[in-house]
N, C-alpha and C positions, 0 to 999 in steps of 0.2 A: 799444716800451706800444701796439706792436697789442695784444696781446693781451689787454691791461690795459684797451683800447677796445673788443676784442666780445665779455671778460669783461660787461664794465659791459652790454653794451647786452642781453646775453642776460638779464642780475639783470634789466634796468628790466623784462623783455618779460615776464619771469612775472608780478615783480611787479601787475603792470596787471588780469593777469585778475581777472574780475570774476566770480563765481557768481552765475546766474539766479535770481531768484524764483518755483521753481512758485507756480501760480493757488489759490489756495483753491479746493479737491472738494468736491463734493458731503458733508453730513456732516462736517464739518470746523468747528468753530468758529477766528476766528484774535481777541485781544486781544492791546490794548500788555502790552509786560512792569510789573507790578506791580512801585510804590516798592522797589527795591534793599535786600537787608535785609544787615545788620552781615557777613551772612557774602558775599556778594553784593558787596558797597562796589564792587571794580573793573571789575566790564560793564557788557559797552560800552550804551550808547542805541539799537543796531540788532538787538537783540535781538524777539520774541514769543512768546506760546502761546500751543501748537497741541493742538490737541487734540478726540480720537473719544471720545466716549460719557464712561466712568469715564477715559481715557488722555487725560493730560494731559502736555507735555512743553515744555523753550524750545529755540530756538532762535536761531543768536545768530550774524550773520555778520559776519564777520571781527572774531573773538575775539581779547579778546587773551589771551598767551600758549599756550604749545604744550602742550597730557595726559602727548607724548611728550619725553624731552628727548636731543638727539642727545648720545650719551658724550660727554664736554671729550673726550678724549683721541684718539680714533680718526681718523685723521690723513684718511680718509676723507669725515669728516660736514661740511654745508652750516655755512659758515661764512664770517666776512673774514676776515683776519690778514696780519700785516706781521713776515717774525723779521730782526729788524734785525739780528741777527749769528745769523753760523750756520758751526759749527765743519765744517765738510765738506771734506775736502783728501785728494782723490783728482788723478789723473792728468788725469781727462776734467775735475768740478770742480775745479780747484783753489779756489777762493772765488763759491756760493753763496747767492742771496738769492730765496725762496720766497715766497711771496705767493696770497691768494686772494680772489677777493672771490663773495660769496655770499649766499644766508641761507636762510627756510623761510618760508612767504606759512600762517597762520591762513584755512582757505577759508569752515567753516561745522563749528559746536556743537549735538548734540543734548546735553542733559539734561536730569535731573532736576529741576525747579523748587526742591526747598527743595537742592541740589548741584549748581550752578551748571559745580566747575570738578570734574567728577567727567562723566564720558561718554562718548560719543565725535563722532572729530574729527579731521574730510577737512584735509588741508595739500597742499601745494608744494611741492619747494625747488630750487634751478637754485644749482651752484657750476664760475667755476671755477678753479681753481687750476694757477700760472704756475710756472716756476722762470727766472732768467737769473745768467749767472756774467758774476764782474766788472762785474757794474750791468747793461753795456751788450748785454750778447749774450747772447736769447732763446731757450732750449735743449728749455722744454719744457712744457704743454696738458695737463688733462685736463679734460673736461668735465662733470658728473653732472649730470641731474636725475629728479624723480624724483614719486610723491602717494604720500605711505604715510596709512593709512587705521589712526588712534590710538584706543583707549582706557583710560580710566586708573575704578582705585575702589581706593579707600583706600591701600594700603601698595602698591599694584600699579601698571603701567601697559604697553602689549602694541604694536606694531608689527607691522601687516601693507602691505607696498610695494614696489610697480614703479619699479624702481630700474636708470636705464642710464650709463652710463658708456665715454665715447669716448675714448683717448689718442691726444697727439701730438706728431712732435717740436718745435720750434720752427724759423721759418724760418736766421734767420739763424745755429746751432745745424747745418744744413745743408746749406749754403752752408762754414760754414768749414770744418768735418771733413769735407765728400763724405757722410756718414751716410744708407745707405739709410732711409726711413720707412715703419717696419715697421706692418702692420693688428691693428689692437687695440682690443677694442668687447668688449662684455659689458653685455648685457638679461637682468636675472634678479630674483625675486619670494624678497623677503626679509620674514624672521619672527625678532620679538625680544621677549623680557621686560626685567625691570624689575623690584626692588624690595629697596624702604627697612629693612634691618636695625632700623636707628632713623633720627630724623626726617634728622642730614644723611650717615649712609652708606649709598649706595645700590652695588648692584652688576646687572652685567646681563649677562645672554648673548643673540647674536643667529645666526643663519642665515641663509643664502644661498644660491640652487640659482640658475645662469647655464641659461635654458630655452638661452637664441643668445647663442654667444661665440663669436672670433677671439679667434688669439693667433698669433704668430711660435713662442712654446714648444709645443712639439709632444705626443702624448699627454699633455694635462692631466683632471685632474676642472674638473664644473665646480661644487665649493662651497667654500664659507667661509666659516666658525665665527670669531663675536670672544667672549672675556667679557671681565671688565674691572670693576672698581671706583672709585668714585669716594668724596671726606666733597665735600661744599660743597652746605649745608641752601639750600634751597630763598624762593623767597618773595622779597621785598624787601631788601635786604641797608644800607639805608642812605645817608648822603651816605661814612661813612666808608670801608664794603666790609667783605670778613671774605675773612681765607682759603681754601686751596683746596688740594686736592691730587687727584690723577687718577692712575691706568693703567689701561692697555688696551692688549691680545695679540691677534693675528688671523696667524691662517693657513687659505694658501688652496691651492685647485689647483694652480692655475698656477703654484704659489711653492712643487709641491714638501713643503708642508704644511709650511712653514721657518718657526721665530714670529716676525713682528714686534713690539716691545714699542715701547709707548711712553710715556711718563710726564714727567707735566710737575707742581708746583709753581707757589703763587702768591697771587695776591689781585685777588679779583677784586669787581663789584660786579652786581648786576645787577635789575632789577622785576621787574612781576608779573608770577607763574609762569614762571620762567627769561629769560622773552628782555622787549626787550634783555636783552645784558648786556653788558658787557667787561669781558677779565682782561688782567694783565696777570701771566707765567708762564717759570719757567726750565725747557725741555723736553728731556727725552735720548729718542734714535732708537736703535737698530740691529734691522733687517734687511734685507730687500732693498726697493730705490729706491720707497716711495708714487707715484714716476710711473711708468703701466702702457708706456711708447717703452723704460721701462729697469733691469727687475725682476728680467732674467738678472744686476742690479748688487749686491753687497751694498755697506748705506752707513753708517754711524754718524756720530753729532756730539751736540750741544750745542747749546741756540740758546736765546738772548732772542726773543721775540712777542710783540706786540700784538693781543688779538684778540677778535671784536666778535664778541657771536652775537646773531643779527634774525630 
């Protein structure tokens, strides 16, 4: 349980980051935001209009929701989950439970007055992914954090982000199996784009360039590519929720570009502009292990999990 405690501390530390408000400079006007229109019903109160001559924009601190939705099925995206059942059964991992604690904090949004749900936004995310064997043995933990700069307009959304990943073998597994702790870290710049073909159908692609990387795998490329699609209608779902389906495929240089395929189908409930969101999903995974200390192992499973998008 030490992993869960460390993960909770990591996420709580990020969640308490509050942006500093810049002082108004000469030539700028600063006025309270006008009453919300029907289009901006869910805009938070902590917003204002800034202007310089004919240039006026709405600035919102700690806005509600995200402009870029982390892909539903990608196993590296920041969210919290608990996989209640997992069919993975290998000599090393005869019975596993994977879980995660983390999420994304919207920090500040800049938007046009008439379109508050479009524009540019800065977020911060942190997440810790953990694996336990037979519930009792702490096997692995991967820490990830990053700063995404996102932009949305119409059916398009974009992301440019700094992302850090640090992978570790669990203490109990190190002692139990006398395993070596191998160096595995990655600092990368990530570019992403998505498009809504129709209201509920979204397609996306991501490209990551690891400008600093250390791994026990030799002669590795620094790139990773992600493509995917998801059927999930955006916006509040109401008390009854709605069905969803998603598929994600990742190719990584440190895994010889062998495909990691994740597919999910289930039922979801979501709030304003994607988060918070709750999903109950049946998941299929086939590829290299999603935990960085075991990327030389092939894993395949079916899992039933509860996923919380924050």
